[in-house]
C-alpha positions as CSV (number, residue, x, y, z in Angstrom):
1,M,-9.6,22.2,18.6
2,G,-6.7,20.4,20.4
3,L,-6.7,16.9,20.5
4,T,-9.7,14.7,21.8
5,S,-10.5,10.7,21.9
6,S,-13.3,8.5,22.1
7,Q,-12.2,6.7,24.6
8,S,-11.8,7.8,28.1
9,Y,-8.8,8.8,28.5
10,N,-7.5,11.8,31.5
11,F,-5.4,13.8,30.3
12,S,-6.0,16.0,33.4
13,D,-3.9,13.3,35.3
14,P,-0.2,12.9,36.1
15,V,1.4,11.5,33.0
16,C,3.4,8.7,34.3
17,T,0.4,7.7,36.0
18,W,-1.1,7.3,31.7
19,Q,-1.8,3.8,30.0
20,G,1.0,3.5,28.1
21,V,3.6,5.5,29.9
22,L,7.1,4.6,31.3
23,C,8.5,6.9,33.3
24,E,12.2,7.3,34.7
25,Q,12.9,9.4,37.3
26,E,9.6,11.4,36.9
27,H,10.5,11.4,32.8
28,V,8.6,10.2,30.2
29,I,11.0,8.6,28.2
30,K,7.9,6.3,26.4
31,L,4.6,6.9,25.4
32,V,2.8,4.1,23.2
33,A,-1.2,6.0,22.5
34,S,-2.1,4.2,19.4
35,G,-5.3,2.9,18.6
36,L,-7.2,5.0,21.3
37,S,-9.3,7.1,18.7
38,L,-7.3,10.6,19.0
39,S,-8.4,13.1,16.6
40,G,-7.2,17.1,15.5
41,L,-4.4,19.0,16.5
42,I,-2.2,17.8,19.3
43,P,-1.8,21.1,21.5
44,E,1.1,23.3,21.5
45,S,3.0,22.4,25.3
46,T,2.1,19.0,25.6
47,I,3.8,16.1,24.3
48,G,6.9,19.1,23.0
49,K,7.7,19.3,26.7
50,L,8.2,15.5,27.3
51,I,12.1,16.5,26.7
52,K,13.3,13.2,27.9
53,L,10.6,11.2,25.8
54,Q,12.8,8.2,23.6
55,Y,9.7,6.1,22.3
56,L,6.7,7.9,20.7
57,D,3.7,5.9,19.5
58,L,1.0,7.8,18.3
59,S,-0.4,5.2,15.0
60,N,-3.5,4.4,13.9
61,N,-5.5,7.4,14.9
62,K,-7.3,10.4,13.4
63,I,-4.5,12.9,14.3
64,T,-4.5,15.8,12.0
65,G,-1.8,18.3,12.9
66,L,1.5,18.2,15.3
67,P,2.2,21.9,17.3
68,S,5.9,23.5,16.5
69,D,6.9,22.2,19.6
70,F,7.1,18.3,18.7
71,W,9.9,19.2,16.6
72,S,12.0,19.7,20.2
73,L,12.1,16.0,21.1
74,G,15.8,15.5,20.7
75,S,16.1,12.5,22.5
76,L,13.4,10.0,20.6
77,K,15.1,6.7,19.2
78,T,11.3,5.8,17.6
79,L,8.6,7.4,16.6
80,N,5.6,6.4,14.6
81,L,2.7,8.5,13.3
82,S,1.5,6.0,10.8
83,S,-2.1,5.7,9.8
84,N,-3.3,9.1,11.0
85,Q,-4.4,12.3,9.1
86,I,-1.2,14.4,8.9
87,S,-2.0,16.8,6.5
88,E,1.4,19.2,6.5
89,T,5.0,19.5,4.6
90,L,8.1,17.5,7.3
91,P,9.7,20.4,8.4
92,S,13.3,20.8,8.0
93,N,13.6,20.9,12.6
94,I,13.2,17.0,11.3
95,G,16.9,17.1,11.4
96,N,16.7,18.1,15.3
97,F,15.8,14.7,15.9
98,G,19.3,13.0,15.6
99,L,19.2,9.9,18.2
100,L,16.3,9.1,15.6
101,E,16.4,5.1,14.9
102,T,12.9,4.0,13.6
103,L,11.0,6.4,11.5
104,D,7.5,5.6,10.9
105,L,5.0,8.7,8.9
106,S,3.1,6.2,6.3
107,S,-0.5,6.7,5.3
108,N,-0.6,10.2,6.5
109,N,-0.8,13.4,3.7
110,F,2.0,15.1,4.0
111,S,3.3,16.6,1.2
112,G,6.4,18.4,-0.2
113,K,10.0,18.1,-0.9
114,I,11.3,15.7,1.9
115,P,13.6,17.7,3.5
116,E,17.6,17.8,2.8
117,T,17.9,17.8,6.8
118,L,17.8,14.2,6.7
119,S,21.2,13.9,6.2
120,S,21.4,14.5,10.0
121,L,19.4,11.3,10.7
122,V,22.8,9.0,11.3
123,R,21.6,6.8,13.3
124,L,18.1,5.8,10.9
125,Q,18.2,2.5,10.7
126,A,14.5,2.2,9.1
127,L,12.7,5.1,7.2
128,K,9.1,4.7,6.5
129,L,7.7,8.1,4.3
130,N,5.2,5.3,2.0
131,G,1.6,6.2,1.7
132,N,2.0,10.1,1.0
133,R,1.9,13.0,-1.4
134,F,5.0,14.1,-1.6
135,D,6.9,15.1,-4.7
136,S,10.0,16.6,-6.0
137,I,13.1,14.3,-5.8
138,I,14.7,11.8,-3.1
139,P,16.9,14.4,-1.3
140,F,20.8,14.0,-1.7
141,G,21.0,14.0,2.0
142,I,19.3,11.1,2.3
143,L,22.3,10.0,1.2
144,S,24.0,10.3,4.9
145,C,21.7,7.8,6.3
146,H,24.4,4.9,6.2
147,S,23.1,2.9,8.9
148,L,19.5,1.9,7.0
149,V,18.6,-0.8,7.0
150,S,14.5,-1.0,5.3
151,L,13.4,2.3,3.5
152,D,10.1,2.7,1.8
153,L,8.9,5.6,0.3
154,S,6.6,3.8,-2.1
155,S,2.7,5.5,-3.3
156,N,4.0,8.8,-2.7
157,Q,4.8,11.0,-5.9
158,L,8.3,11.5,-6.1
159,N,9.7,11.9,-9.7
160,G,13.6,12.6,-11.0
161,N,16.7,10.7,-11.2
162,L,17.9,9.1,-7.9
163,P,20.7,10.9,-6.1
164,N,23.9,10.0,-8.1
165,G,25.4,6.8,-5.3
166,F,21.9,5.9,-4.3
167,G,22.9,2.7,-4.4
168,S,26.5,2.3,-3.0
169,A,25.2,4.8,0.5
170,F,23.2,1.7,1.8
171,T,25.8,-1.2,2.1
172,N,23.4,-2.9,5.0
173,L,19.8,-1.9,3.4
174,K,18.5,-5.0,3.1
175,Y,14.2,-3.8,2.1
176,L,13.9,-0.9,-0.5
177,N,10.2,-0.1,-1.6
178,L,10.2,3.1,-4.0
179,A,7.1,1.3,-6.0
180,Q,4.4,3.4,-7.5
181,N,6.2,7.2,-7.9
182,E,7.9,8.8,-11.3
183,I,11.2,8.3,-10.4
184,R,13.6,8.0,-13.2
185,G,16.8,5.9,-13.5
186,R,19.2,2.5,-14.4
187,A,19.5,-0.8,-12.6
188,S,22.7,-0.1,-12.2
189,D,21.6,2.3,-9.7
190,F,21.2,-0.3,-6.7
191,S,24.2,-2.4,-7.7
192,G,26.6,-1.7,-4.7
193,M,23.4,-2.7,-2.5
194,I,25.5,-5.3,-1.0
195,S,23.0,-6.8,2.2
196,T,19.8,-5.8,0.3
197,L,17.0,-9.4,-0.1
198,Y,13.7,-6.9,-1.5
199,L,14.1,-5.3,-3.7
200,N,10.5,-3.3,-5.8
201,I,10.9,-0.8,-8.4
202,S,7.9,-1.4,-9.5
203,R,5.5,1.1,-10.9
204,N,8.4,3.9,-12.1
205,L,10.1,5.1,-15.1
206,F,13.1,3.4,-15.2
207,S,14.6,2.3,-18.2
208,G,17.3,0.8,-20.0
209,S,19.3,-2.8,-19.0
210,V,18.4,-5.1,-16.1
211,I,21.8,-6.5,-15.3
212,G,22.5,-4.1,-13.1
213,V,19.7,-5.7,-10.8
214,F,21.1,-9.4,-10.7
215,K,24.8,-7.9,-8.8
216,V,22.7,-7.7,-5.8
217,P,22.2,-10.7,-3.6
218,L,18.4,-10.7,-3.6
219,E,15.6,-13.0,-2.9
220,I,12.6,-11.4,-4.0
221,I,12.7,-8.6,-7.2
222,D,9.5,-6.9,-8.5
223,L,10.9,-4.7,-11.9
224,S,7.3,-4.6,-13.1
225,Q,5.5,-1.5,-15.0
226,N,9.1,0.2,-15.8
227,Q,10.7,0.9,-19.4
228,F,13.2,-2.0,-18.8
229,D,14.8,-3.2,-22.6
230,G,17.3,-5.4,-24.2
231,H,17.8,-9.1,-23.9
232,I,17.0,-10.6,-21.1
233,S,19.9,-13.3,-21.6
234,Q,22.4,-10.7,-20.3
235,V,21.3,-11.2,-16.7
236,Y,23.1,-14.5,-17.0
237,F,26.9,-13.4,-17.8
238,N,27.0,-12.5,-13.6
239,S,28.0,-15.7,-12.4
240,S,28.0,-13.7,-9.1
241,F,24.5,-13.6,-8.7
242,N,23.3,-16.9,-6.1
243,R,19.8,-18.0,-8.3
244,S,19.5,-20.6,-5.5
245,G,18.1,-17.4,-3.0
246,L,15.6,-16.1,-5.7
247,V,12.0,-16.6,-4.2
248,Y,9.9,-13.6,-6.0
249,L,10.3,-12.4,-9.8
250,D,8.4,-10.1,-11.6
251,L,9.5,-8.2,-14.5
252,S,6.8,-8.0,-16.4
253,E,5.1,-5.2,-18.3
254,N,8.4,-4.0,-19.8
255,H,10.2,-4.1,-22.9
256,L,12.2,-7.5,-22.4
257,S,12.8,-10.1,-24.9
258,G,14.9,-13.5,-25.4
259,E,15.1,-16.9,-23.7
260,F,14.7,-16.3,-20.0
261,F,15.8,-18.7,-17.3
262,T,18.2,-21.2,-19.1
263,N,19.2,-22.7,-15.2
264,L,16.3,-22.8,-13.8
265,N,17.3,-25.5,-12.0
266,E,19.6,-23.0,-10.4
267,A,16.6,-21.4,-8.7
268,Q,15.4,-24.0,-6.4
269,N,13.4,-21.1,-4.2
270,L,11.8,-19.4,-7.1
271,K,7.2,-19.8,-6.3
272,H,6.3,-16.7,-7.9
273,L,7.6,-15.6,-11.2
274,N,5.7,-13.6,-13.0
275,H,7.0,-12.1,-17.1
276,H,6.1,-10.9,-20.0
277,L,8.6,-11.0,-22.5
278,S,8.5,-10.5,-25.9
279,G,9.9,-14.2,-27.1
280,E,9.8,-17.5,-26.0
281,F,10.9,-18.3,-22.9
282,F,10.2,-21.8,-21.4
283,T,13.2,-24.3,-22.6
284,N,13.5,-24.8,-19.2
285,L,10.6,-23.9,-17.3
286,N,10.6,-27.3,-15.9
287,E,13.1,-27.0,-14.0
288,A,11.5,-24.3,-11.7
289,Q,9.4,-27.4,-9.3
290,N,9.0,-24.8,-6.6
291,L,6.7,-22.8,-8.2
292,K,3.7,-21.7,-6.4
293,H,2.6,-18.6,-8.4
294,L,3.4,-18.9,-12.4
295,N,2.0,-15.5,-14.4
296,L,2.3,-16.5,-18.2
297,A,0.0,-13.3,-19.6
298,Y,0.3,-11.5,-22.7
299,N,3.5,-14.2,-23.9
300,R,2.9,-16.7,-26.9
301,F,3.0,-20.6,-26.5
302,S,3.8,-24.0,-28.4
303,E,2.5,-26.8,-27.8
304,Q,6.2,-27.6,-26.1
305,A,5.0,-24.8,-23.5
306,F,2.3,-26.1,-22.6
307,L,3.8,-29.8,-22.2
308,K,6.9,-28.2,-19.8
309,I,4.0,-26.2,-17.8
310,S,1.8,-29.1,-17.1
311,M,4.8,-30.5,-15.8
312,L,4.8,-28.5,-12.9
313,S,3.1,-29.8,-10.4
314,G,3.6,-27.3,-7.6
315,L,1.4,-24.8,-8.6
316,E,-1.1,-23.2,-7.4
317,Y,-1.8,-20.0,-9.5
318,L,-1.8,-20.0,-12.9
319,N,-2.7,-17.6,-15.6
320,L,-2.0,-18.0,-19.2
321,L,-4.2,-15.5,-20.6
322,A,-4.8,-11.3,-20.2
323,G,-7.7,-11.3,-17.8
324,V,-8.1,-15.1,-17.4
325,N,-7.0,-17.3,-14.0
326,H,-5.9,-20.4,-14.1
327,P,-6.4,-22.1,-10.1
328,C,-4.2,-25.5,-10.6
């Protein structure tokens, strides 16, 4: 059975008269059919025949499969198939989309390996494969996507180590989310990302020192639920880290120890702090006057620590005990 819609949408009408279609010299260059309750397989010889198509948005439907001629749309610059029910592997033919700048396949049921032919997508700026069932390692070919600004591979089943040179390959990358996989690596894998502002690698198997992360001008850092270890004071041997830009920091559920942030006065924009350290780290906690969210569950407290916490007048959320939240 082919594609169907519960809405009044006459597929027999001339395509350039369809709502959401833009034509140029009688060629369809843009097709937006998001949220139209489309369901089933896209038939052969339909969308695949739109050889001049540059922009395609079929997101938020119930599409279950793609035709073989779909991968011949070599003029595409934007492809959004997010929030469907597509259950298949991503073919190597994805490499045919050499002009692609935005690719969003998130929240589907794609499975198997991410193809090495991503290396052909050299103009790609945004890649969202999150919320699928991709497995195996992140392909080396992705390192050829030097133009990437945003990369989200979170909530898959990816494993193994990051490809060698991962960080240095993405000098333009501002957003990186690898959360909720089984990826192994070290913080130094990210030290070459000179433009990155958002880094979430939570719920993986990263290990070793965290110092490599703090060589990047990050505003949001989530390293929680990994296997990082060592003394947290190592971070501050690196004077190049711009603490003033830090807004969100989560190092919880690792194996870190030591006193945290001896100079919190330099982190004036820090609003969210979540930690579980095997040691007292409250010496200058009262300096973080802009904190809104503070999670110190599973830590050890002294009377002095409680006094310093009470001086944080801007707190809106406080968790001091496992499973107990204290609204301020």
